[in-house]
C-alpha beads as a LAMMPS data file, in Angstrom:
LAMMPS data file: protein, C-alpha beads

90 atoms
89 bonds

1 atom types
1 bond types

-500.0 500.0 xlo xhi
-500.0 500.0 ylo yhi
-500.0 500.0 zlo zhi

Masses

1 110.0

Atoms # bond

1 1 1 -286.320 462.701 316.897
2 1 1 -289.551 463.745 314.714
3 1 1 -290.239 467.291 313.286
4 1 1 -292.905 468.092 316.006
5 1 1 -290.744 466.651 318.824
6 1 1 -287.861 469.229 317.634
7 1 1 -290.264 472.105 317.775
8 1 1 -291.599 471.251 320.894
9 1 1 -288.050 470.745 322.481
10 1 1 -286.687 473.999 321.123
11 1 1 -289.659 475.775 322.238
12 1 1 -289.344 474.689 325.714
13 1 1 -285.447 475.293 325.698
14 1 1 -286.127 478.960 324.340
15 1 1 -289.293 480.302 325.976
16 1 1 -288.740 483.684 324.598
17 1 1 -289.140 482.500 320.975
18 1 1 -292.823 482.184 319.947
19 1 1 -294.017 478.785 318.394
20 1 1 -294.205 480.533 314.979
21 1 1 -290.315 481.721 315.207
22 1 1 -289.205 477.957 316.164
23 1 1 -291.427 476.571 313.370
24 1 1 -289.279 479.016 311.002
25 1 1 -286.298 477.939 312.522
26 1 1 -286.622 474.290 311.938
27 1 1 -288.018 475.282 308.127
28 1 1 -284.177 476.324 307.816
29 1 1 -283.451 472.694 307.306
30 1 1 -285.771 472.350 304.405
31 1 1 -283.979 475.026 302.968
32 1 1 -280.850 473.491 303.321
33 1 1 -282.079 470.129 301.814
34 1 1 -283.186 472.210 298.660
35 1 1 -279.816 474.163 298.372
36 1 1 -277.800 470.814 299.102
37 1 1 -279.739 469.127 296.004
38 1 1 -279.184 472.193 293.800
39 1 1 -275.480 473.097 294.628
40 1 1 -274.093 469.935 295.955
41 1 1 -272.208 471.104 298.982
42 1 1 -273.261 473.204 302.020
43 1 1 -270.633 474.164 304.683
44 1 1 -271.550 475.169 308.342
45 1 1 -268.515 476.566 309.749
46 1 1 -267.916 475.201 313.295
47 1 1 -270.248 472.427 312.533
48 1 1 -269.342 470.556 309.035
49 1 1 -269.896 470.008 305.488
50 1 1 -272.894 468.211 304.029
51 1 1 -272.249 466.873 300.330
52 1 1 -274.132 464.544 298.029
53 1 1 -271.891 461.458 297.062
54 1 1 -272.819 459.284 293.828
55 1 1 -272.952 455.711 294.445
56 1 1 -272.290 453.432 291.393
57 1 1 -275.035 450.485 290.743
58 1 1 -273.738 446.995 291.162
59 1 1 -275.123 443.548 291.177
60 1 1 -276.498 441.948 294.169
61 1 1 -277.957 438.470 295.000
62 1 1 -281.239 437.505 296.685
63 1 1 -279.725 435.297 299.679
64 1 1 -283.129 433.200 299.737
65 1 1 -283.713 432.656 295.878
66 1 1 -280.112 433.312 294.743
67 1 1 -281.300 435.474 292.039
68 1 1 -279.240 438.256 290.548
69 1 1 -280.728 441.977 291.323
70 1 1 -279.182 444.990 289.809
71 1 1 -279.194 447.936 292.115
72 1 1 -279.009 451.252 290.261
73 1 1 -276.797 454.089 290.681
74 1 1 -278.292 456.734 293.094
75 1 1 -276.944 459.752 294.974
76 1 1 -276.994 459.848 298.891
77 1 1 -276.224 462.807 301.286
78 1 1 -272.870 462.754 303.524
79 1 1 -272.009 464.528 306.502
80 1 1 -268.450 465.483 307.677
81 1 1 -268.050 467.076 310.901
82 1 1 -265.527 470.050 311.224
83 1 1 -262.558 469.356 313.540
84 1 1 -264.071 471.344 316.053
85 1 1 -267.093 469.132 316.059
86 1 1 -265.263 466.039 316.271
87 1 1 -263.245 467.362 319.114
88 1 1 -266.217 468.094 321.206
89 1 1 -267.503 464.885 320.541
90 1 1 -264.544 463.158 321.688

Bonds

1 1 1 2
2 1 2 3
3 1 3 4
4 1 4 5
5 1 5 6
6 1 6 7
7 1 7 8
8 1 8 9
9 1 9 10
10 1 10 11
11 1 11 12
12 1 12 13
13 1 13 14
14 1 14 15
15 1 15 16
16 1 16 17
17 1 17 18
18 1 18 19
19 1 19 20
20 1 20 21
21 1 21 22
22 1 22 23
23 1 23 24
24 1 24 25
25 1 25 26
26 1 26 27
27 1 27 28
28 1 28 29
29 1 29 30
30 1 30 31
31 1 31 32
32 1 32 33
33 1 33 34
34 1 34 35
35 1 35 36
36 1 36 37
37 1 37 38
38 1 38 39
39 1 39 40
40 1 40 41
41 1 41 42
42 1 42 43
43 1 43 44
44 1 44 45
45 1 45 46
46 1 46 47
47 1 47 48
48 1 48 49
49 1 49 50
50 1 50 51
51 1 51 52
52 1 52 53
53 1 53 54
54 1 54 55
55 1 55 56
56 1 56 57
57 1 57 58
58 1 58 59
59 1 59 60
60 1 60 61
61 1 61 62
62 1 62 63
63 1 63 64
64 1 64 65
65 1 65 66
66 1 66 67
67 1 67 68
68 1 68 69
69 1 69 70
70 1 70 71
71 1 71 72
72 1 72 73
73 1 73 74
74 1 74 75
75 1 75 76
76 1 76 77
77 1 77 78
78 1 78 79
79 1 79 80
80 1 80 81
81 1 81 82
82 1 82 83
83 1 83 84
84 1 84 85
85 1 85 86
86 1 86 87
87 1 87 88
88 1 88 89
89 1 89 90
């Protein structure tokens, strides 16, 4: 789902909220991503925790040419659902 679809779906499900309020609600995700980049961890009780994981670089090989390629180290986001979320999903 894209951002505009999320705003539209939330507005349809919550007719008491104005479109401006729904847009502000969706903008919370942007604030969360900024906080995650700065602090490295966000925990939402009953939902889960977002963390940043460091991935080390490695040597890969191009399957068509067999050339060696160096894949650089990078950081990636990781989500771990809470126990209550896992129970609801299962």
